[in-house]
N, C-alpha and C positions, 0 to 999 in steps of 0.2 A: 568615734567614742559614743556610747549610749548616754542618754540623758539620765539625770539623777533626781529623784523626788524624795523629800524628807517628810515622813508621816509622823506628826507630833501627837503623842498620846497624852491627853490631859486627865486621864483617869488614874486613880490610885491603885487600880488593879489591872490585871491582864484577863479581862473577861469580855463583856459585851462589846464595848467600844474597841478594845484591842483586837477582838476577833474580826471586826469589820475592816480594820486597818490591814490585817493579814490578808484578807480576801482582796482588798484593793491592790495590795502589793503584788499578788499573784497576777491580777489583770495587767498591771503595769509591766511585769516581767514578760507577759505574752506579747507585749508591744516593744520589747527590747529596751525597756526603761528600768533602771536600777532603783529599787526602793530601799529606804532605810527607815525603820521605825525607831523613833526617839521617845523614850518614856521619861516624861518630866520628873517623875519621882526618883529617877536614878541620879539626878543632879542636885547639887546644893544651889537653891535659888532663894536668896534672902529677900525680904520685903523691901519695896520701894519706900523710902523714908521722907520723900519730898525735900531733899537736902538743899534747899535754896536753889533748886533747878540747875545744879551743876551740869547735868547731862545736856541741858539745853544750851547753856552759855558756853560750855567747853567742848561739847560734841561727844562726850563719853561719860558713862556712869563711873562713879568713884568706887563702887562696891566690887570687890574682887571675889568672885565665886564662879559657879558653873555657867552663868549667862554668857560669858565671853565665848566659850566653846560652842554653845548653842547658836549664838548669833553668827559665828563663823560658818557653822554647818548650814544655816539658812542661806547665807550669801553664796555658798558654794553650790547650792542646789539649783536645779532648773525649775522646780515647782514645789509647792507645799500642800500638805493635807493637814488641816487643823481639826482636832477632834476633842470632844468632851462629853461625858454623861451629864444629864441635867441635874443641877443642885439648886433647889429653891428658885426655879424659873431662870436659871443662868448657868454659866460654866462652873466647873469645879474651882475651889479656892486655889488649887495649884496652877490651873491655867490662868486664873485672874492675876495671880502674882507674876507669872511669866509675862502676861500682857502689860501689866503696870511697868515692868522693868524695861519694856521696849518703848517707853515714852520718847526716847531720843529719836526714834524713827517716825514719830508723828510730826516732827519739825524738820528733820533731815531724812526723808524717806528713801534710804539707800536701796531697799528691795523693790522700788517702783517698777511695775511691769511684770513681776513674777506671778505666774499662774497659781491659783489657790482653789482648793476644794474643801468644803465644810462637811463634818460628820458629827451628828448629835444623836444620842440614845437616851431613852427614858422608860421607866416602868410605870410612870404616872402621867405627868403632863409637863409643859414648859418648853416644848420643842421650838415653837415660833420665837420665843424670847431668846433662846440660846442661839439660834441661827441669826437673829437680828444682831446680837452682840458680835458674832463672828463677822457679819457683814460690815458693821461699823468699824471693827478692829482692822479688817483688811483694807477698807476704804482709806483709813488713816495713813497707811503706808503705800498707797497707790497700786495695790495688787490688781491683777486681772482675775475676775471671779468666774469660776468654771462650774458653778452649781453646788448642790448639797445632797447628802445622803442622810436620811433619817430613819430611825427605827423606834417604834413604841412597843409596849408590852406584847401586843398581838403579833408583831412582825420581827421580833428580835432574832428569830432563827431563820428568817428568810434570807437566802444567799444573795450577795451583792451581784447585780447583773452588769454586764459591760456597758449597757446603755445608760446606767446611772453615772458612769465615769466618762462618758463620751464627750461631754462639754469640756471637761478638764483635759482630756487627751487631745482634743482639738486645739486648745490654747497652747499646749506644750509643743505642738507641731507647727503652729502658724506664727508668722511674724506679728509683732505688736501692732503693725500698721492696720491690721484687720479688726482690732478690738474696738468696740463701740461703748465708750464710757457713758454711764447714766448721768442724768442731770445732777443727782446728789454727788456723784464722784467729781463732777466738774466744779460744783460749789465748794467742796472740801479742798480741791486743788487750789482754787482762787483764794480761799481763806488762808491756807498755808503760805501761798505766794505773797500775799499782802503782809502777813506777819513777818516773813523773811525780809521783805523790803523795809519794814519799820525797825528791823533789828540792826544792831551795829556790831554783832559778834559772829559766832560760828554759823548761825542760821543763814545769814545773808551770804557769807563766803561760800557756803556749801551750794546754795542755789545759783550763785554766780558761776561757780565751777561747772555745775551741771548744765548751765545755759538754759535754765527753766524760767527765768524772770520775764522773758519776752515770749514765752510759749502760751498756747491756749490749753495745753495739757502736758503731762510729763514727756510724752513722746508723740510723734506723728501717728495719728490713728483715724478711724472713721468718724468724722464729725461733720454732719450736714451744716448748711448755712445757718439753720436755726440755732443749733448748739454753739456754733462759733460766735454768733451774735450774743447769745446768752452768756457765754464765757466772758466776753469783753464787757458786757453790761455789769455782770457780777463784780468784775475787777474794779470798775469805776465806783460802784455802790459801796463796796467794802473799803476801798481806799479812802473815800470821803468819810465813812463812818468811823474809821480808825485814826483820823487825824488828831 
């Protein structure tokens, strides 16, 4: 069975960002990978209301809308493409609302290990800030990052080249043990692990079930002795700081 990739369109239109997703989808098809473009504007996605952190304490959001179906599609996919045009140096309001509603995955990162590719477009500026948001967002749920594709006003009509997708394709084909997490990814993992250990609810139970509390990272991967020592050191520092 071929792998499946979910391409999430954070634009309110089917124009520049969407056209790039279509091109990526064709490249994926050429590699026997099934693409599905999901337009966030097609779904009812209500604002996160910060409702006493029910999603954190109970493990699920209490709001009944389209997010349940989207989260199911994400979990059923083998990889993700996250995209948005630039809105005031960041992602669109639709994508930000979508990201806010995934807060539960920042404490119980169910998609950990899923490959992800970022896409950002703009006719002015703000690309770096938007990609930075994507990077922080994906780090929060333990994704394996396979690069980014960007287009500015001068390059909006430049076709997507296969080499721009090559890092993502490689992650889809390789076992997680070959991934090399960055120092920042390791830090975030240790922060979440310590928070889970200090928790007495759904967070700790989830991490215990995943057997992550004794791990240096979510899964066995390429970590040299330096990163292994760094991971252990961060755990000790954070554990003492959160007493």
